[in-house]
C-alpha angles and dihedrals in degrees: 000000000000089000090075100052112127094018129100090213099103093050094047094045092049092051092052089051096045100037106027094164095049096044097050096039088056090049089049091062088078088066121086102235126190085203116012117224115251093212136024102226141020108200092190097058126086124352099312100001135291132252127240098357113198094024117131123194143121128246096215090051090056093046098046122356099056093050093050089049091050095052104268094111094114095045117101111258095178132020109199113204118179116174089175091064100023092239127138124177136173112210117194125215088251094050093048092048092051091050093046094050091057095043090049088051090052091051090049090052088052088058101261111152138170110303096017117126125239121191116213115200104175145128127248098291132125093253089064090059091045088053091054094047092045092051091049090047090063093046089248124137120248126206113193116203121189111266107247093025113153116275096240092051091047090049091053090054093047090051092051099043095038095206125200093213137020120209115201146151130235093244150347125228124227127185095280107005146047115237114210108222101181097067089051091051092046090054092046091052090049091052096045120090088209111080118212119221098211141014118197107206124198109209109217117202093235093066132359125215132222111246122218111228114241095020111042125066128190106246097211095047094043095049094044091051091048092050090051089054091050094248113172139150131212125213118286113221112238133184119257088242095051114108120258098186148349117225116188122219125184116269128213090240093056091251110112119244114230106217109205122214117197123217106239100041091046089056098046106045100041090044089052090050096057098072099021103044103022098031093227125160124209112272095027124121116251120185126198107185096206137097129268087234089073128066090246089061093046094052104032106027102036109025125012098051090052094043085058098044095249128130119256127206118226106198123191100190146065135267090245131024098034079109105310145327090291094067095105093049092049089055092047092051097042096048102033094244112189098184131026123196116193143140125277089237090061090054091048090052090050092046091050090058098036107025094164094049093238093149090051092056091053091067134073103239096164091128093048110102111160142026119202123195130197142141097082136008114301106224115222094242093058091046091050091050091050092049091052094044100046104025092219133104111286108206123194112198134179134220144131142230086254096056098046094208135039121304091194135012146131107276103220092177092058092047116288120262125224110279118243105194111234093031129093084214118234141349116271119239112286095029110106095192124189138170112236132194122225090277094052096255116143113249127219122250118298095018115120121232139122116317108229135174120225112235136286100058113219124254118298094030116119115278091198145324118280110276090341115090092155094055088050091054094045096044101044113012108034101068094065112017111227092023140085108227115220091196086226121124121221145096146244119243129220091277094051093255114151123232116194109194099179140285115323085246087062093061101097130203111231112182091326095316119115106222131181118234086202091063091052091048088053090057094047092048090055091066109103093229097053121096097177139343148185131203124203134177114247122201115260123180094215105037101028092237137003125201122249122191126209116198136186113206125224119258112268098026106145097188116107113258091234090056091051090048091054091050091049093053090052092045093057091046090051096046102037102018139237089296088078089067087208108173106136122078116164125192115215134174093236142348126246110254144170117247089263089059099255112147112238097229094158094060091044089054092052089051092049093046093049092241124147115265144167130219107269114244091232097054115128096213121008093197089073090077091065089057092047091049091051091050091049092050091051088057094049099259124134102245102182 
């Protein structure tokens, strides 16, 4: 494999496959254990085995206490940057630890104990991180729900997790509006059959909240009073296999799935990834431009950078509009960011507003050395633009809420591999990834099927779903016995590079041919006028489904949309062939997305098929569906 020359990747990956115990026990030495595990894996525990049995530690201790004890107390742990409020704040490891000790003491006085659940419903502010650390400090289990999430969805999560306490803020702040959180929480608590004893409410100056006597406490007053009394809490030892958090992801049945993350595995694998995958050194500034409501924010804003002794950016803003498409580069310059991790959709939004990269060139990015992308497939055209614009490695990598850290990536710390645009490169150590056909038979290179991981999953991956082992088995392990199914379609090439072409649901059947919508999106994105795009399969009585492409044009394009649409139809036919039956290209002003930037293809498909649908709880702006419906109608599609 000439693609691996000069990199240690092949050697490291092979060792993890051949000596699982030795590899992960060695990696576990980077963790500060109260009682070190004697072995890495117990195959007889849990559903498919459990990691680091016998180990005892505490997540908050590894994120804060040990670094203060080792002399990093004055180093910035978190840099809070909020263009929507104009606030910037550097919080040292010592300062964060002091705040967390008091907050953990407050939670303990409210009755929170080891194993209890705490729901955190907050915006991107330092107190939200303190809430997560404080919960972990007590050995309790946090469940972070997006601030501003719809009441009914929040109620479903409260009912499932049954928290003792909810921590919230009075409001969140978007680009051009203030979002009141407290009324949403009040309605969720009214809807929920589980009744919460206490809500701790942080009053933000932009909008106060009404407190309910007997249930709600003012965060600032309560914490200040506790600090004056000398309230503090030390770390509670927990087993490696004890849960750290529950993170809910939408389920196909409408009932949310509570992904469980255990303590020991979550420490070991993300900590290993910081130097080996991301190439970070202790003390450097690492920025994940995501939200703490997503798994990316959990792992690479809140926890892994601090496990490793780096500095993490907490950004309350957007890639564009706060104030312009140069917002990210201002943050990178101002705070000496060495590595940025964001979503491809953020880059496409920036490129749409600043296609020539003028705002990038206005900044000193001499310390900036790598850009990582994840959240959805990074199309080759966007990767190529980023490479030209920044002059640094642009690394697509692939993972899921369920895995907690990347399945595949380009390990810069082991010696970067050649980039193949359209591929997140290679599987990370511990992931035995294969492409399976519908019968579960492994496929040869370059043949598309379902991407599946041979059991056991590596550390940090979910051991089960919260209070629902059977649903975990049925959802992830039953389709291909002995494997975890990612439900992503794709293939591995002759060099072992991974290609993720979309969810298996996004592989459409056109007149008996299985075609990838991801491949068509790749073609559309290559057109010089296209800023971003999405392809869905639309019901067709004769062919089963036919593809329809939605495109957003770059700012400043003077060509008529209809002319671009005609060119796009021909481009797909030229690149993929007539078998694609691609005849519908629709120009829209924007695409419907979640607040993390994921395009809501499923809802678009329901609109196009004329099926009934509801506004997804995670949608950034519900009004966008009116625009999509109008565009569909103008092209002769149902759009209910």
